[in-house]
Structure formats: C-alpha cells, structure tokens
C-alpha positions in Angstrom: 146.8 101.5 115.4 147.1 101.3 111.7 145.6 97.9 110.7 142.4 99.6 112.9 142.1 102.4 110.6 142.4 100.1 107.4 140.1 97.8 108.8 137.4 100.6 109.2 138.0 101.7 105.4 137.5 98.0 104.1 134.3 97.3 105.7 133.4 99.8 103.7 135.2 98.5 100.6 133.8 94.9 101.3 129.9 96.2 101.7 130.1 97.7 98.6 131.5 94.3 97.0 128.5 92.7 98.6 126.4 95.2 97.9 127.9 94.4 94.2 127.3 90.2 94.3 123.3 91.6 95.6 122.9 93.4 92.5 124.3 91.1 90.1 122.0 88.3 91.8 118.8 90.1 91.5 119.5 90.9 87.6 119.6 87.4 87.5 116.5 86.4 90.0 114.7 89.8 90.4 112.6 88.1 92.9 114.9 87.0 95.3 117.3 88.7 97.7 117.4 89.8 101.0 116.3 92.5 102.7 118.1 93.8 106.3 115.6 95.8 108.4 115.8 97.1 112.1 113.0 98.8 114.0 111.5 99.0 117.3 108.7 96.1 118.9 105.9 98.9 118.4 106.8 100.2 114.5 106.7 95.8 113.8 103.1 95.9 115.3 102.0 98.9 113.6 103.8 99.5 110.3 105.8 95.9 108.9 103.0 93.3 109.3 101.3 95.0 106.4 103.7 96.3 104.3 105.8 92.9 104.1 102.3 91.3 103.4 102.3 93.5 100.6 105.6 93.0 99.8 105.7 89.3 100.0 103.4 89.6 97.2 105.5 90.5 94.8 108.7 89.4 96.1 107.9 86.2 97.3 111.4 84.5 97.3 112.7 88.0 99.1 114.0 87.4 102.6 112.9 89.8 105.1 115.3 89.8 108.4 114.0 91.9 111.3 115.7 92.9 114.2 114.4 95.3 117.0 116.4 98.4 118.3 115.9 97.8 121.9 115.6 101.3 123.1 113.3 104.5 121.4 116.2 106.7 121.6 118.9 104.5 120.7 121.1 105.3 117.2 121.1 102.5 115.0 125.0 101.5 115.6 124.6 98.3 112.9 124.2 100.7 110.1 127.4 102.3 110.8 128.6 98.5 111.1 126.5 97.7 107.5 124.6 95.1 109.0 121.4 96.2 108.0 119.9 97.9 104.9 117.6 100.4 106.8 116.4 101.2 110.6 112.5 102.6 110.8 111.9 103.7 113.9 110.3 106.9 116.1 113.0 109.2 117.2 112.8 111.7 120.1 116.4 113.5 119.1 115.6 115.8 115.8 119.5 116.6 115.6 119.4 112.6 114.1 118.6 114.7 111.0 121.8 116.8 111.0 124.0 113.7 111.3 126.4 113.8 107.8 126.8 110.0 107.6 123.2 109.8 107.5 119.5 109.9 105.4 116.7 110.5 107.5 112.9 110.8 106.0 110.2 111.2 107.8 107.6 109.0 107.1 104.7 110.3 109.7 104.1 112.4 112.6 102.7 110.0 115.4 101.1 110.8 118.5 100.4 109.6 122.6 97.3 108.1 123.2 96.0 107.1 126.5 94.4 103.4 125.8 91.8 101.2 127.6 90.2 98.1 126.9 86.4 97.5 126.7 85.6 96.5 130.7 87.2 99.9 131.6 85.2 101.9 133.8 86.5 104.8 131.7 85.4 103.7 128.4 82.4 106.1 126.7 83.3 108.7 128.9 83.2 111.9 126.5 86.1 113.6 128.5 88.9 112.6 131.2 91.1 115.0 133.4 94.2 113.4 133.4 93.8 113.8 137.2 91.2 111.0 137.2 93.6 108.9 136.6 96.4 109.3 139.1 95.6 106.0 141.0 94.6 103.9 138.4 96.9 100.7 137.6 98.7 101.8 134.4 101.2 99.6 132.3 104.0 101.1 131.0 106.8 101.2 129.2 110.3 102.0 131.1 111.0 105.5 132.6 113.6 106.7 129.7 111.5 106.4 127.1 109.3 109.3 125.2 106.0 106.9 125.8 106.8 107.4 129.7 107.9 110.8 129.3 105.0 112.2 127.7 102.6 111.1 130.2 104.9 111.7 133.4 104.6 115.3 131.8 100.6 115.4 131.5 100.8 114.9 135.1 103.4 117.1 136.2 101.4 119.5 134.1 98.6 118.9 136.8 101.2 118.9 139.6 100.8 115.7 140.0 103.4 112.6 140.6 103.5 110.1 137.9 100.9 107.8 138.3 100.9 104.1 140.0 102.3 101.4 137.5 101.3 98.0 138.0 103.9 96.4 135.4 106.6 97.9 133.2 107.1 96.5 129.3 108.3 97.4 126.3 106.2 94.8 124.7 103.0 96.2 122.5 101.4 92.9 122.5 101.9 92.1 126.1 100.3 95.5 127.3 97.1 94.9 124.6 96.7 92.0 126.0 96.3 93.0 129.9 94.2 96.2 129.5 92.0 93.8 127.5 91.9 91.1 130.2 91.2 94.0 133.1 90.8 97.4 134.5 94.1 98.7 133.4 95.7 101.9 131.3 98.2 102.1 129.2 99.4 104.4 126.2 100.1 103.4 122.7 101.1 105.5 119.6 97.7 106.0 117.3 99.1 103.6 114.4 99.5 100.7 116.5 95.9 101.8 118.2 94.9 101.6 114.7 96.1 98.2 113.9 95.1 96.5 118.0 91.8 98.2 118.4 90.0 95.7 117.0 91.5 92.6 117.4 91.6 93.3 121.5 88.3 95.9 121.7 90.9 98.7 122.8 89.6 102.5 123.1 90.9 105.6 123.0 90.1 107.8 126.0 89.3 111.3 125.5 92.4 112.5 127.6 94.2 116.0 127.0 98.4 115.0 126.4 101.2 117.2 125.2 101.1 118.0 121.7 104.5 116.2 120.9 104.7 115.1 117.3 106.4 111.4 117.5 108.3 111.4 113.9 108.6 107.7 112.1 111.7 107.8 110.3 113.5 105.6 107.5 117.0 106.0 108.0 119.8 104.6 105.6 123.3 105.1 105.8 124.6 108.3 103.4 127.3 106.9 100.9 125.8 103.4 100.6 124.7 101.6 97.6 121.0 100.0 98.3 120.3 96.8 96.4 117.5 97.3 94.2 115.2 95.0 96.8 116.1 97.1 99.9 115.0 100.3 97.5 111.8 98.6 96.3 111.2 97.6 100.0 111.9 101.3 101.3 109.5 102.3 98.6 106.5 99.6 99.9 107.1 101.6 103.2 106.7 105.0 102.2 103.7 104.1 99.7 102.0 102.2 103.1 102.3 105.3 105.1 101.3 107.6 102.8 97.5 108.3 104.0 99.0 108.8 107.7 101.8 111.7 106.3 99.0 113.4 104.3 96.4 112.8 107.0 99.1 114.7 109.6 99.8 117.7 106.9 96.0 117.8 106.9 95.9 118.5 110.5 93.2 117.4 113.0 89.8 116.6 111.7 86.9 119.8 113.3 
C-alpha cells in the first residue's frame, strides 16, 4: 500500500526529469524533439494531415507519434499516465471541463451532417425529411457513439425507430469509400466532409438534424511542464482551427 502511494508520486517526478531532458535537447537543437498525440480517428482524418504537414515544414526533425482513441466518450487515461502530451478529440460530456487535473481548450464546435455519394438518388434534392431515409442502407458508427445517438434522436423526433443499418464501423476512410461506391448514406462531422468531399465525391444532404454542438477540444494535464516543441505543436493546431472557431462564433450564414 505504501509502495503504490510512492510510485504514484514518483511517476510525476520522473516525468518532470524527462521533460527537463527534452527541454535541454530542444535548446541544443531547436529543430528536434518528439510530440505524442492522442486523438479520435475522425480528428486524424480532418485536422491532423494539414497540421502535421505545416508543422513539419518548420520542424522537420521533430517526430510526431499519433495514437487513436477507441471511443468518442472515452476519457484519456494516457494523459494521467503521462504517455502522451496532448489529446485532441470531440467530447459529449461537458463535465470534463470541471476536472481539476485537466486543461481543456475549445478549438471549435463541429456539427453532424448526413452524407451520400455522387451516385445517390438523394443528391440534388433541395429538402429531405429524415423519415424518407428510414429504409435506405445506412453506414453508421457503433450505438454507443455520439454520432449514432444524434441520428437515433432525429428519427425518434419523427416517431421512428433508428434507420436500417448495413454496416457499422468507426473508420472514416471505410465509410467514405463505401458511400462513394453505392447508394449508401452515412454521417460525418462537417470538418471531415470538408476534407473528404472532393476526394470521394461526397455531398451533404439537406436533412435537418437536432442542433447540438460537438466540441473539439485540446486537452493537456494540469501542473505538467510541456516541452517547447509540444507547445508549438499545440499553437499550430489552434492556428489551423482558428477559421473554424471564428465561423462558429459568427453563426450560420443567411
């Protein structure tokens, strides 16, 4: 029992020593270092490619390690264990902002959109009632995800059961490929659609979904000293997402 208490405290001390070594390495060579990131797969698809590309132009010798979260509502234990530097993810539990051990910074509010491929008979319609899509072949995420819950709520609001599901997967890339090939319907965060729409000929459908903000946040551990390269990576993320944040504050265009 006493040993476990000592180990819990010593992990913080050893982490600070490691961070001190990383700071010294950065002073000796400002272009080198490591950044360890944890995020959801959809964040990796929508945000990280451009951020990593831009960051690597300035810091070509910095190694970026990206790990994926498995659940949209999972809290990152890796932050407490100090195996990652920053977590970037969407969350549906506002109480995380009240955590005393975490710094939570809003990057922007995303939103969910229904999506179909260019071959879909629904593309080109000016207005679609969600009840019309009840029997269409849907590709959705698991039933315990925010993505699925929002669609189920939209159908429930019309007195309907959740739609017919052909495939369930968390893979953004798999959903985009399948929808581009056939008459399927899926949902994506709007930030993901911005990246994938042209590449896969995807179209947002004019379906009214419940207006729920979907915050994308950057989370770090409080009272942990971050290395200079980690701080600069986080600044790159904030700079890249600034237009999305400003668009969210401005509200919908009229």
